[in-house]
C-alpha positions in Angstrom: 8.9 -4.0 -28.1 5.4 -5.0 -29.2 6.4 -8.6 -29.4 7.9 -8.5 -25.9 4.7 -7.0 -24.5 2.5 -9.5 -26.3 4.7 -12.3 -25.0 4.4 -10.9 -21.4 0.7 -10.8 -21.5 0.3 -14.2 -23.1 2.7 -16.1 -20.9 2.7 -14.4 -17.5 -0.9 -14.3 -16.4 -1.5 -15.2 -12.7 -2.9 -18.7 -12.2 -6.3 -18.9 -10.7 -5.3 -21.8 -8.4 -2.7 -19.5 -6.8 -5.5 -17.5 -5.2 -7.7 -20.5 -4.1 -7.8 -19.5 -0.4 -8.9 -15.9 -1.2 -11.5 -17.1 -3.7 -13.0 -19.5 -1.2 -13.0 -16.8 1.5 -14.8 -14.4 -0.9 -17.4 -17.1 -1.7 -18.0 -17.9 2.0 -18.4 -14.2 2.8 -20.7 -13.6 -0.1 -22.9 -16.5 1.2 -23.1 -14.9 4.6 -24.1 -11.6 3.1 -26.9 -13.2 1.1 -28.3 -14.4 4.4 -27.8 -11.3 6.5 -28.4 -8.4 4.1 -31.5 -7.4 2.3 -31.4 -7.0 -1.5 -30.7 -3.2 -1.4 -27.9 -3.6 1.0 -26.3 -6.4 -1.1 -26.5 -4.3 -4.2 -24.8 -1.3 -2.5 -22.1 -3.5 -1.0 -21.4 -5.2 -4.3 -21.2 -1.8 -6.0 -18.6 -0.7 -3.5 -16.6 -3.9 -4.0 -16.8 -3.5 -7.8 -15.5 0.1 -7.6 -12.7 -1.1 -5.3 -11.8 -3.8 -7.7 -11.8 -1.3 -10.6 -9.4 1.0 -8.7 -7.1 -2.0 -8.1 -7.2 -2.9 -11.7 -6.4 0.6 -12.9 -3.7 0.9 -10.3 -2.1 -2.3 -11.6 -2.2 -1.1 -15.2 -0.7 2.2 -14.2 2.1 0.5 -12.2 2.8 -1.8 -15.2 3.0 1.2 -17.5 5.3 3.0 -15.1 7.5 -0.1 -14.8 7.8 -0.4 -18.5 8.7 3.3 -18.9 11.4 3.0 -16.1 12.7 -0.2 -17.7 13.0 1.4 -21.1 14.6 4.5 -19.7 17.1 2.4 -17.8 17.9 0.3 -20.9 18.4 3.4 -23.1 20.6 5.1 -20.5 22.7 1.9 -20.0 23.2 1.5 -23.8 24.1 5.1 -24.2 26.9 4.9 -21.6 28.7 2.0 -23.2 
């Protein structure tokens, strides 16, 4: 199982160029913020964005863990019924 998980993490990482449009949009919006917001406002907004990104990352990890648990449970139940 450990080998399978290591293989998954090594070989199935999302490619950065898959998100080029989103990355460009973020960079453009960040440039506008630098012009329109003062330093304090930028810091607060970036803190909010960082926290949102942290929630998304934790949610992704939890979803992956749940998926592995369901997959293992399904596999064990399928093998026990044969």
